[in-house]
N, C-alpha and C positions, 0 to 999 in steps of 0.2 A: 504494500500500500504506500510505503514511503517513496519508493522509486516511481511507481505509477502516478501518484499525486504530484510529485515534483515534475515529472515529464509533462503531465497535464497542465502544469502552470508555466514552466519555462518555454516549452515549444510554442504555444500561442503568443507569448510575449516576444519571442525571437522573430516569429513570423510578422507580428505587428511592426517591429523595428525595421524589418526588411521591406516593409511596404505592402505586405499581403493584406487583402481586404478582410473585413469581418466575415463575409460570405465564404471566402477561401478557408479561413480558420475553422468556421463551422463545418464546411465540407470535410476537412481533414478529421475533425473530431467525430463526425458522423460515420465516416468510412472506418475509422478505428473501432468505433462501437459495433458496427456491423461485423467487422472482421473478428472482434473478440467474441461475439455471440456465436458465430460459426465455429470458431476454435474451441469454445467451451463444449459445444456439442461433440466435436471430434475427439477431444481429450476424454470425454466420458466413455467413448467407445474404446479408447486405448487403455483406460484405467485397469480393467480386469486383466488385460494381456501383459502389461509391463509393471503395474503397481504404481501407486500414487507417489511414493517417495522417489522412485527413479524419474518419474515425469517431472516432479518438482525440482529435482537436482539438475536435470538437463535444461529445464526452463530457466532456472536461475543462472546457470553458466552462459546460456545464450543471451539472456538479458544483460549480464555483465559485459560480455563481448560487444554487444551492440551499443550499449551506453558508452563504452570505451571509445568507440568510433566518434561519437559526438564530443567526447572530451578532447579528441585530437583534431578533428575537422569541424569547424564551427559555422561554415556557411549555412544559411537557412535551408537550402535545398537538401543538404546532407542531414541536418537535424530533422527535417520532415521525413526523409527516408528512414532514418533510425527510429523515429516515433512509430511509423507504420510497421516496420520490420520487428520492432520490439513488442508489438501488440500480441502476436501469437504466444510467445513465451511468457509474457505477463499473464495472459488469459489462462495459460497452462497451470500457473501457480494458483490462481484463484479456483480453477475447476477442480483441483484435487484437494483443496483445503477442507471442504465439508465432508467428503467421505472419509478422509484421513482422521478428521476430528471425531466423526461418528465411531469409527473403529477404535480409536483411542479411548473414547468414553466407554464403549462396551468392555474393552479390556480392563479398564480401571474401575468399572462399576459406577460410573458417573452418569448423571442424566444428560441427555443430548442438549436439552435447553440450556443448561449451565455452560457446557462446553461451547456451544454455538454463541452464547452470549459473550463469552470470553474472546472467541474468535472475532466477533463483530467489534468488541471493544479494542482489540489489537489493531484491526483494520482502521477503525475510526481514529485511533491515536496516530497511526501511520499517515493517514490522509490529512490529519491536523498538523503534525510536526513536519512532514516532508515538504509540502508546498511553502509553508511559512519559513522554515529554516533554509530550505533550498533557495528560495528567492532572496532571502537576506544575505546568504553567502554569495550568491551570484552578483547581487548588487554591490556588495563590499569588495568583491574581487573580480570574478568572471564566471560565466556559465560553465566553462570547462572545469573550473575548480569544483563546482557542485557536482557535475557529472563524474568527476574523478572520485569524489567522496561516495557517490552512489555505487560506483563500481566496487570500491573497497567494502562497503556495507553489504552488498549483494554477495561478494565472495566469502565474507565472514559467515553469513547465514548459510550459504551453500556448504561451507565446511562443516557446519553443525548438522546439516541434513545428510551430508556424506557419512558422518559418524553414525547417524541413525540407520542409514542403509547398511552399514557394516554390522550393526547389531541384529538385523533381520535375517 
């Protein structure tokens, strides 16, 4: 949520700075939303075959690689391409979260409503902190600094997920 929310903030701002219209920005956000919906459905089909933890790990590594491109190459057209290309792996992370949480709740004997509530709380915190902190860091330094921080954050979380995969 932190990465997604930050991208959802910085990319439209970059587009505005580069002279893109509100309609163009809206079209990009709409296209990403449609792409995410299609990807969520596709990930649902892959979940039983590969497992949610593997999908989450691959999705995080792909997200980190794509955001790293935006940290190095800052023209608006590149940032737009990164935004669209990062939509499937970010959607992959979201799509596996609920079934993984449900399985974890079952394993630990917790109610689904409590676990899903915590999941939504975590996402909410990410969507609150990411855009605010990301925009503040970008304004104080540069977008590329924020993107670099997002790459590191994603790799740290991916490392944690990798350790979980080793336990299964």
